[in-house]
N, C-alpha and C positions, 0 to 999 in steps of 0.2 A: 288492569296490571296484570302483569307477569308474576308467575311466582320467584318470591327472589332466592329459597332455598331450592333451587334446580337440581338433582342428581347431576353430577357430572366427575369422572373420574382424574383424580388429581394424578400428578407426575410426582408430587413426594407424596407421601404418606403421613398425614396430620390427624389421624383419628386418636392417636394415642395422645397428642399433647391436646387436642380440645378435649381430652375426659379429663385431661391431669388439670388443665385450665378448672373446668366445672367441680373437680373435686375439691381444688382449693378455695373456691368461693364458697362451695356448702359448708365444708369445714371451719372457715371465718364466719362466716353467717350464722355459725351458733352462739357466735359471742357480738359480733359485732352487727348493729341495726342501720341499715339503712344508707351504709356508704358502698352501695354495688359501684361505681364509678370509682372512686378512690380507690376501692380494691382490685377494678380491673386497670389501674393505670398505673399499680404497682407492679401488676403481673407484667403489663409489658412492657416495661422500663426494664425490669428484671432481665425477660426475654431479649430486648434490643441492648442489653449490656451497659445499661445506663445509669447515674444516680439521681436521687430525686428530692428535690425541696418540698417541705411541708408546710404551708403557710395555715394559719386558725389562731383564734381567742384559746383560751388556757379552759382544759376543762372539757374538750369535746372528741377525746380521743385520740389524737394526734399518736402519740409514744405508744400508747397501750394496741393501738393498730400495725404500726410499725413492730411494736414486737411480737405480735401474734403471729405477721405474716414471714418474719423470721423465722417462727416455730414450726409452720407449715415445710418447712426448704431445711434436708438434714445435715444443716452445716453450720459452723461454729457463728457465734452471735456476741455481740460486746458492745455497750454502751456508753458511750463519753458524755457529762454532764458540762458544757464548755461555760465558764465562768471567768471575768474580770483578770484574774491573778492565772488562769492557765496559763501554761508554756508550751511550747512545740516537743521540746522532750517529752512533757508529757501524754502527749499524742504518739511521737512516732517512735518512741523508747530512749534509753540512755545507755553509754558505753560506761562500765563499771570494772574497776581494779579489782582483778581476781588475785588476794595474798599470794595463794599457795604458787600460781605460776608466773606473777609480776608481769600478768600482761593485762589489758585492757579485752573483756567479755559485750558482746552486744547482746542487754536487755531489750527486747521486744515490747513496743508499749500497746496499747487496746487498741490501735487502728490496722494492726496484723489478725485479721480475720474475715469471715467472711462475709458478713452482714454488719455492718458498724451503724449504730444508732446513735447521731450526732444531736443532742437535746440543747436548744436554745444557740444556735451556731452564732446567731449575731451577737453575743455576750461575749465572746472570746474578741482581745485585738486583733490586728492587722496580721501581726509577727508568728499568732496562730492559726488563724486562717487559712495565711500562706502555706504556711508546713503541709494541707491538705493539696493543694496545685498541681504535685508532682504525682502523690498517692490517687487520686481522682483519674488523671486524663492516662499517666503511665504505668499505674497500677504497680508501684515500687516506692521503694523510699531509700533515699541515698543520707548516711547517717556518718559522718567522720570519713567523709569520701570514700565509704564503700556502699552500694546498692544492694538491696536485700528485695529481690523480685517477693509479689504476694501471690498466693496460692487462688487456684480459680476457683469459685467464684468472687469475685468482692464488688459488693456494690455497698452504696454511702447514702443512707437516708437520713437527712435531716431536719428538724425543725425550728420555725420561727414564730414570733408572736407579732403581728403586725401593728399592735395598739399601745403596748406598755414601749416606748421608744427610750426612756430613761437607761442609763447607763447600756445603751448599747452599741454597736459598731457595725453602720450600713455592709454589706457584703459588698465587694466591688465588682464592675461589670465580669472582668476576666474570669470572676470566681461563678459569678450566676450564670456565664455561659458554659459550664463543666457541668451544670445540671440540666439533665435531658429534659426533665420536668419539673414544672413549679404547680403544684397540685394545692389549689386553696380550698379549703376544709370549713362548709359553713356549719351554721346551727342544723339541728334535725328539725326535720317539720315536727306538727302536734302530734301525727299518728305516731312517728318514730320516737319520739320523746316518751308515750305512755311505753312503748316497749321496751324502750332502752329500761325503765323504771323497773316493768314487769320480770324481763328475764334478770335482771339484778336481783328480786325480790327471788324470784324461784330459784338461782344459785345456792341461798343461803349460804354465804359468806366464801364461797369456793373461790377459788382462783381463778381470771379467766383463763391462765398458759393452761390449767389442769385438766382442760376439755379442749384442749386442740391437738391432735397427731400430725406428726412428720408427714407429707405428701411424697415430696419432691428431691432426691438426691442431687449431689454435683454428677454425677456420671450422666441421670436423666437428662438434666438440664443444660449440659453441655451439646447433649444428642440435639436435641429441639431447638437451640442456638444456631445449631450448623443448619439444620432444615431450615429455619428461618432465612437465611442467607440466600440459600436456593427459589427465593417465593420470585416471582416474574412478574418484573415492574417493565412496562411497554415504556416507550420513549416518549409517545404522549403525555405518560405520568408523569416522565422523570422533568419535562420542559413546564411542567403544571407545577409543581414542586417551585422549580427555579423561577416563574414567574409571581407567585404568590410570594414569595420571599424576597424577589428584588422590588416588589411595589413597596415593601417594607421602608426599603431605603430611602425612598425619593417621595415619600409620602407626605402633603402639606402639615398635617397633625402630629407628624412624628420627629423628635428631634434625633433620634437612633433608631436603626432598624436592624434588623437579624444577618447573623455571621453567616458565612459559607456551610459552618458546623450545625448553626438550626438547620439549613436545608437538609443536610446530611442524617439528623435524626431523624427529621419528618421523612425520611425514605426509609431508615432503619425501624424506624415505630408504626409506620405505616405496611411493614411488611411484617410486624407481629399482630398486629391488628388483624391483617387480613387469616394469617395465620391460625390465630385463636379462634377465628370464625369458620374453619375449617377447607380454607379458601386457597389455592397455590398462588394468586394473584391478587396485585394490588388493582383496588378502584378509587375513582375521586371519595368518597364517601369516607373511605379509609386515612386518606392524607386530610379531611376536611377535621376527622376524629382528634388527630395529632395536633392540629394547629395552635388550639389556642393553650393549653400545657406547655408548648415547647417553646411558642412566642411570646405569651405574656410576660417573662420576666426576662425579655431579652430587647423587648421594645421597650422607647422609651418618650413617652408623649411631649411634645412642646410646650414650655411652663404656660403659654396663652389655656390651653387645652385642659390642663389638669386643673390651672383656677376654676374653669367652668365645671369642672366635676367629671369629665370625660373619662372613661376608663380604656385600657388597652383593648379591652375583648371587642369593643364596642368599634375601633379603628379596623381590628382583626376580622371583624362583620361586613364591613365596610370593603376591604379588598377582598375577602370571596367574593362578594356581589358584583366586585368588576372587573375578576378575570373568568374569563368564560369555560366552562367543565368542559374538560375533552369528554367525545362520546367514543 
């Protein structure tokens, strides 16, 4: 077996990026126990310029992880708690009459930030969810006919609880498609649970936020994103991505397949996975790592398969096995 970590000369310098990612993981590891994959996916989504939907039961540190992740970036952070009575203007902002000038002034809403945490996104009705469409895709908001561009970076981290469905509004497919990843967060293992209790006890009431230091600023982040765009993707890898996504559209177990936006997301995140590994070229393994978090919220099982208890992940595994890996 050949050594995977062979020395090779990269066309693009990736050492700083790799070190920054290691530093972010170490910083978050001070507080967050056993969520390495979750943290890595958040970093990859940030570098690939995407938004993330985080799904899991209450109490497994979804919100805390999102908040601490924002803290390692030297950027602005805002949090919006979605509720059934939340209006679009509560998110985007509103025009207010200035009595002195007799003119309307726009007061920006909490969406005008760099990292925005939306807690329980499925608690707000469709019109408030729809207010996010333009902001997530075009990184701007149009209010009263005026368009206000956002400052880079702009990333939405949204949480939802898959269990308690009463009083919730399922996200439409068009909205789900705008999230680059859907990360499913599960209960910790017994060893991790013991560690969680131990670290909480040792903090002696100290807030987790006070332990985290900012690592990455907006300028460095923009620089790393530009480097990732230059990561080499061979034609056979592009064909591999297209074949995988194409298979989701005519699979007997699926009612809805992945869109071209899914294919582009796989391309972008594969480049980011390669770059954080210190490589300037994409391998089939980078593509495979991207598949489940990108496809599991974009594909829909047929009703028969859903009733049988099949999961979208099972179908993704079947598709991976049916497509020949490029050599």
